C-alpha positions as CSV (number, residue, x, y, z in Angstrom):
1,X,17.9,42.2,149.4
2,X,18.2,43.5,145.9
3,X,21.0,41.8,143.9
4,X,24.2,43.9,143.8
5,X,25.9,44.5,140.4
6,X,29.6,43.7,140.4
7,X,32.5,44.7,138.3
8,X,35.6,42.6,139.1
9,X,39.0,43.8,138.0
10,X,41.6,41.1,138.3
11,X,39.0,38.3,138.1
12,X,41.6,35.6,137.2
13,X,43.9,36.3,140.2
14,X,43.6,34.8,143.7
15,X,41.3,37.6,145.1
16,X,39.2,37.7,141.9
17,X,38.6,33.9,142.1
18,X,37.8,34.1,145.8
19,X,35.3,36.9,145.1
20,X,33.6,34.7,142.6
21,X,33.5,31.9,145.2
22,X,31.6,34.3,147.5
23,X,29.2,35.0,144.6
24,X,28.7,31.2,144.1
25,X,28.0,30.8,147.9
26,X,25.1,33.4,147.7
27,X,23.0,32.7,144.6
28,X,20.7,35.5,143.6
29,X,22.6,38.1,145.7
30,X,25.0,39.4,143.0
31,X,25.0,39.9,139.3
32,X,28.5,39.9,137.6
33,X,28.3,42.7,135.0
34,X,31.9,42.7,133.9
35,X,35.2,40.9,134.4
36,X,38.7,42.1,133.7
37,X,42.0,40.2,133.6
38,X,45.6,40.9,132.6
39,X,46.4,38.0,130.3
40,X,44.8,34.7,131.4
41,X,42.5,34.2,128.4
42,X,41.6,30.6,129.2
43,X,40.3,31.3,132.7
44,X,38.6,34.5,131.6
45,X,36.7,32.6,129.0
46,X,35.7,30.0,131.5
47,X,34.4,32.7,133.9
48,X,32.5,34.3,131.0
49,X,30.6,31.1,130.2
50,X,29.7,30.6,133.9
51,X,28.7,34.1,134.8
52,X,27.7,35.6,131.4
53,X,28.8,39.2,132.1
54,X,28.0,41.8,129.5
55,X,31.6,43.0,129.1
56,X,35.1,41.7,129.4
57,X,38.4,43.6,129.5
58,X,41.8,42.1,128.7
59,X,44.7,44.4,129.6
60,X,47.3,42.5,127.6
61,X,46.5,43.6,124.1
62,X,48.8,41.0,122.5
63,X,46.3,38.3,123.4
64,X,43.3,40.2,122.0
65,X,42.9,37.8,119.0
66,X,42.9,34.8,121.3
67,X,40.0,36.2,123.3
68,X,38.1,37.3,120.2
69,X,38.5,33.8,118.7
70,X,37.4,32.0,121.9
71,X,34.3,34.1,122.1
72,X,33.4,34.4,118.5
73,X,29.6,34.6,118.1
74,X,29.0,35.5,121.8
75,X,27.1,38.7,122.6
76,X,29.7,40.3,124.9
77,X,31.5,43.6,124.7
78,X,35.3,43.1,124.5
79,X,37.7,45.8,125.6
80,X,41.5,45.7,125.5
81,X,44.4,47.6,127.0
82,X,45.2,49.7,130.1
83,X,43.1,52.7,129.0
84,X,40.1,50.5,128.5
85,X,40.6,49.1,132.0
86,X,40.1,52.6,133.3
87,X,37.0,53.1,131.0
88,X,35.7,49.8,132.2
89,X,35.1,51.2,135.7
90,X,32.5,53.6,134.2
91,X,30.1,50.6,133.4
92,X,26.7,52.2,133.8
93,X,24.9,50.0,136.3
94,X,27.4,48.7,138.8
95,X,27.0,49.0,142.5
96,X,30.5,47.8,143.5
97,X,33.8,47.8,141.7
98,X,36.2,45.2,143.1
99,X,39.8,46.2,142.3
100,X,42.0,43.1,142.6
101,X,44.5,44.1,140.0
102,X,48.1,43.4,141.1
103,X,50.5,46.4,141.5
104,X,50.4,50.1,140.7
105,X,48.4,49.4,137.5
106,X,45.3,49.5,139.6
107,X,45.8,53.1,140.7
108,X,44.1,54.8,137.8
109,X,41.2,52.3,137.9
110,X,40.7,53.1,141.6
111,X,40.8,56.8,141.0
112,X,38.3,56.6,138.1
113,X,35.9,54.5,140.2
114,X,35.7,57.0,143.1
115,X,35.5,59.9,140.6
116,X,32.3,58.2,139.3
117,X,31.0,58.1,142.9
118,X,31.0,54.4,143.0
119,X,31.8,52.0,145.9
120,X,35.3,50.7,145.5
121,X,36.1,47.4,147.2
122,X,39.9,47.5,147.1
123,X,42.4,44.6,147.4
124,X,44.9,46.6,145.3
125,X,46.7,48.2,148.2
126,X,49.1,49.9,145.8
127,X,46.3,52.2,144.6
128,X,46.1,53.7,148.0
129,X,49.8,53.5,148.7
130,X,50.8,55.4,145.6
131,X,47.7,57.6,145.2
132,X,47.0,58.3,148.8
133,X,47.3,62.1,148.6
134,X,44.7,62.2,145.9
135,X,41.8,60.3,147.4
136,X,40.6,62.5,150.2
137,X,39.5,65.5,148.0
138,X,37.8,63.2,145.5
139,X,35.9,61.3,148.2
140,X,34.8,64.6,149.7
141,X,33.4,65.7,146.3
142,X,31.8,62.5,145.1
143,X,30.8,60.8,148.5
144,X,32.1,57.6,147.1
145,X,33.1,54.8,149.5
146,X,36.3,52.7,149.7
147,X,35.8,49.4,151.4
148,X,38.9,47.3,152.3
149,X,39.2,43.7,151.2
150,X,42.6,43.0,152.7
151,X,42.1,40.9,155.8
152,X,44.1,43.3,158.0
153,X,42.3,46.4,156.9
154,X,38.9,44.7,157.1
155,X,39.8,43.7,160.6
156,X,40.7,47.3,161.5
157,X,37.5,48.5,159.9
158,X,35.3,46.0,161.8
159,X,37.1,46.5,165.1
160,X,37.0,50.3,164.9
161,X,33.2,50.2,165.0
162,X,33.4,49.4,168.7
163,X,34.3,53.1,169.4
164,X,34.3,56.6,168.1
165,X,36.8,58.0,165.7
166,X,38.2,60.5,168.3
167,X,38.7,57.6,170.8
168,X,41.1,55.7,168.6
169,X,44.6,55.5,170.0
170,X,46.4,53.0,167.7
171,X,45.7,50.5,165.0
172,X,47.7,47.3,165.3
173,X,48.4,45.3,162.1
174,X,49.3,41.7,162.6
175,X,51.8,39.9,160.4
176,X,52.5,36.2,160.2
177,X,56.2,36.9,159.9
178,X,56.5,34.9,156.7
179,X,58.6,31.9,156.1
180,X,61.9,33.5,157.4
181,X,60.7,34.8,160.8
182,X,63.1,32.5,162.7
183,X,65.8,32.3,160.1
184,X,69.1,34.0,161.1
185,X,69.8,37.2,159.1
186,X,73.2,35.7,158.0
187,X,71.4,33.0,156.0
188,X,69.1,35.5,154.0
189,X,71.6,35.7,151.1
190,X,71.0,32.0,150.4
191,X,67.2,32.2,150.3
192,X,65.9,30.6,147.1
193,X,62.8,31.5,145.1
194,X,61.1,28.3,146.1
195,X,61.7,28.9,149.8
196,X,60.4,32.5,149.5
197,X,57.2,31.3,147.8
198,X,56.4,28.8,150.5
199,X,54.3,30.9,152.8
200,X,53.4,29.2,156.1
201,X,49.7,30.3,156.4
202,X,48.4,32.0,153.3
203,X,48.2,30.7,149.7
204,X,48.5,33.8,147.4
205,X,49.9,35.0,144.1
206,X,53.7,35.1,143.6
207,X,54.2,38.8,144.0
208,X,52.4,39.2,147.3
209,X,54.0,36.0,148.7
210,X,57.4,37.4,148.1
211,X,56.3,40.7,149.7
212,X,55.1,38.7,152.7
213,X,58.5,37.1,152.9
214,X,60.4,40.4,153.0
215,X,57.6,42.1,155.1
216,X,57.3,44.7,152.4
217,X,53.7,43.6,152.2
218,X,53.2,44.6,155.8
219,X,54.9,47.9,155.0
220,X,52.5,48.6,152.2
221,X,49.6,47.8,154.6
222,X,51.0,50.4,157.0
223,X,51.0,53.0,154.3
224,X,47.5,52.0,153.1
225,X,46.1,52.2,156.7
226,X,47.3,55.8,156.9
227,X,45.1,56.6,153.9
228,X,42.1,54.4,154.6
229,X,41.6,55.4,158.1
230,X,42.9,59.0,157.9
231,X,45.4,58.5,160.7
232,X,49.0,59.6,161.2
233,X,51.7,56.9,160.7
234,X,52.6,57.2,164.4
235,X,49.3,55.6,165.2
236,X,50.0,52.4,163.1
237,X,51.8,49.5,164.8
238,X,52.9,46.1,163.5
239,X,53.1,43.0,165.6
240,X,54.2,39.5,164.5
241,X,51.5,36.9,165.1
242,X,52.5,33.6,163.4
243,X,49.2,31.8,163.7
244,X,47.3,34.4,161.6
245,X,44.2,34.1,163.7
246,X,43.9,37.7,164.8
247,X,43.9,39.7,161.6
248,X,44.4,43.1,163.2
249,X,43.4,45.1,166.3
250,X,42.3,48.6,167.3
251,X,43.4,50.2,170.6
252,X,41.2,52.9,172.1
253,X,42.1,55.7,174.5
254,X,40.9,53.8,177.5
255,X,43.4,51.0,176.7
256,X,40.7,48.6,175.5
257,X,41.8,46.5,172.5
258,X,39.3,45.1,170.0
259,X,40.4,42.4,167.6
260,X,38.9,40.5,164.7
261,X,39.6,36.7,164.6
262,X,39.0,34.0,162.1
263,X,40.8,31.2,160.3
264,X,42.9,32.5,157.4
265,X,40.4,32.8,154.5
266,X,40.2,35.8,152.2
267,X,36.6,35.0,151.4
268,X,35.6,36.3,154.8
269,X,36.7,39.9,154.4
270,X,35.5,39.8,150.8
271,X,32.0,38.8,152.0
272,X,32.0,41.5,154.6
273,X,32.8,44.2,152.0
274,X,30.3,42.9,149.4
275,X,27.4,42.6,151.9
276,X,28.2,45.7,154.0
277,X,26.5,47.2,155.9
278,X,24.9,43.8,156.6
279,X,26.5,40.6,157.8
280,X,25.2,37.3,156.4
281,X,25.6,33.7,157.4
282,X,28.8,32.4,156.0
283,X,31.1,29.4,156.5
284,X,34.3,31.2,155.6
285,X,37.0,31.4,158.3
286,X,34.9,29.7,161.0
287,X,36.8,29.1,164.2
288,X,36.7,26.2,166.7
289,X,38.3,27.8,169.8
290,X,38.9,24.3,171.4
291,X,41.2,23.4,168.5
292,X,43.1,26.7,168.2
293,X,46.9,26.6,168.6
294,X,48.5,28.9,171.2
295,X,48.4,32.5,170.0
296,X,51.8,34.2,170.2
297,X,53.0,37.7,169.5
298,X,56.4,39.4,169.0
299,X,58.1,42.6,167.8
300,X,59.1,42.6,164.2
301,X,62.8,42.5,163.6
302,X,63.4,45.7,161.7
303,X,67.1,44.8,161.2
304,X,66.3,41.5,159.5
305,X,63.3,43.0,157.7
306,X,64.4,46.4,156.7
307,X,61.6,46.8,154.1
308,X,59.2,47.3,156.9
309,X,61.4,49.9,158.5
310,X,61.7,51.8,155.2
311,X,57.9,51.6,154.8
312,X,57.3,53.2,158.2
313,X,59.7,56.0,157.1
314,X,57.8,56.5,153.8
315,X,54.5,56.5,155.6
316,X,55.7,59.4,157.9
317,X,57.3,61.2,154.9
318,X,54.2,60.9,152.7
319,X,54.0,62.6,149.3
320,X,55.6,60.5,146.6
321,X,57.7,58.4,149.0
322,X,55.2,55.6,149.1
323,X,55.0,55.5,145.3
324,X,58.8,55.2,145.0
325,X,58.8,52.4,147.6
326,X,56.1,50.5,145.8
327,X,57.7,51.0,142.3
328,X,61.1,49.9,143.4
329,X,59.7,46.9,145.2
330,X,57.7,45.8,142.2
331,X,60.8,45.9,140.0
332,X,63.0,44.1,142.5
333,X,60.4,41.4,143.2
334,X,60.0,40.8,139.5
335,X,63.8,40.5,139.2
336,X,64.0,38.1,142.1
337,X,61.2,35.9,140.6
338,X,63.2,35.8,137.4
339,X,66.3,34.9,139.5
340,X,68.3,37.9,138.4
341,X,69.0,39.1,142.0
342,X,69.2,37.6,145.5
343,X,66.5,37.8,148.1
344,X,68.4,40.4,150.1
345,X,68.8,42.6,147.0
346,X,65.0,43.4,147.1
347,X,65.2,45.5,150.1
348,X,68.5,47.0,149.1
349,X,67.0,48.1,145.8
350,X,64.1,49.8,147.6
351,X,66.5,51.6,149.9
352,X,68.9,52.9,147.2
353,X,66.0,53.9,145.0
354,X,64.6,56.0,147.8
355,X,68.0,57.6,148.4
356,X,68.3,58.6,144.8
357,X,64.8,60.1,144.4
358,X,63.7,63.7,145.2
359,X,60.4,63.3,147.1
360,X,57.5,65.7,146.2
361,X,55.6,66.4,149.5
362,X,52.2,67.6,148.0
363,X,52.0,65.7,144.7
364,X,49.3,65.8,142.0
365,X,48.5,62.8,139.7
366,X,51.3,63.8,137.3
367,X,53.9,63.8,140.2
368,X,52.7,60.4,141.4
369,X,52.8,58.8,137.9
370,X,56.2,60.4,137.3
371,X,57.5,59.1,140.6
372,X,56.3,55.6,139.7
373,X,57.9,55.8,136.3
374,X,61.2,57.3,137.4
375,X,61.5,55.0,140.4
376,X,61.2,52.0,138.2
377,X,63.9,53.3,135.9
378,X,66.2,53.9,138.9
379,X,65.5,50.4,140.2
380,X,66.0,48.8,136.8
381,X,69.3,50.6,136.4
382,X,70.5,49.5,139.9
383,X,69.6,45.9,139.1
384,X,71.2,46.1,135.6
385,X,74.4,47.5,137.0
386,X,74.3,44.9,139.9
387,X,74.3,47.7,142.5
388,X,71.6,46.2,144.6
């Protein structure tokens, strides 16, 4: 196998670090050509010295001098700012761009990657959620490929290979249910930041952990699945599976259900995407069936977890609705992490932002970026006026 050249956006986050662990596990199989981070200069410098990429990008320009000082005398191209992150995806000899940037900021980087005809391994679900209407035409023109890194979408991808596209009946996304699956709805107003960040099965960044607690993350995955697999929202189901062993399933028209199982470890779906179309020997996520807990399943409670209900509605509506959902959620989660609002206010902020916004059904890039901007302003106003 010829070594694959990688560009990793979000290298200092949880997905980025896991990607580099996969690289470490397979010496000689990958060359890290470039690394991009938002603001973690210290870790980015450590990664540079270990992998010696030819270029680094730091999105937070206020820390540019820190990075320059830390790498004084090194022969490495340094880039700064959001626009340079987009330019970074044009790096001339890269086989795979891994987009692990958090939030809607990854959208333009994802679009530029596929415009270049490159393979995009995407963990930034917001790219596809917000920009979903834009990708099909670009992919048709450039023949670029989008490979999912999220464990759920990787599981759907792998399971769907068991049948033909026209035989697919439903995709079934599993959810752990988060830390509040059994907590009575009446107690949700008292949920603290520390409680919401204590996920029962996954160790992730703060934003995605809060999304998992509200089930907004599962809602984003529903909207992403519609785009990734080119299916109507009516074919996407969600089932609560607390043990997080089955990562998702595909149901075919003969009622057969194919599932992908492993212990929770993001390095497994990352490995699958990086080595695709091949599989390689790997220790990540290995199962011992004799030691597995009982596997259980239940319907999601859409009354307790209204974010998921709203996401299904946005997936069916399409257009700019998913972008509004995502933007309002990002603003509300940030406010909750700063302890400005209650846990229950997150979903209320999403709901009220959607009600105030005029959805564009067939958006262009300007419409999507404008929806993202305006929805953030609406959400911030709601929070500032204590109306959510």
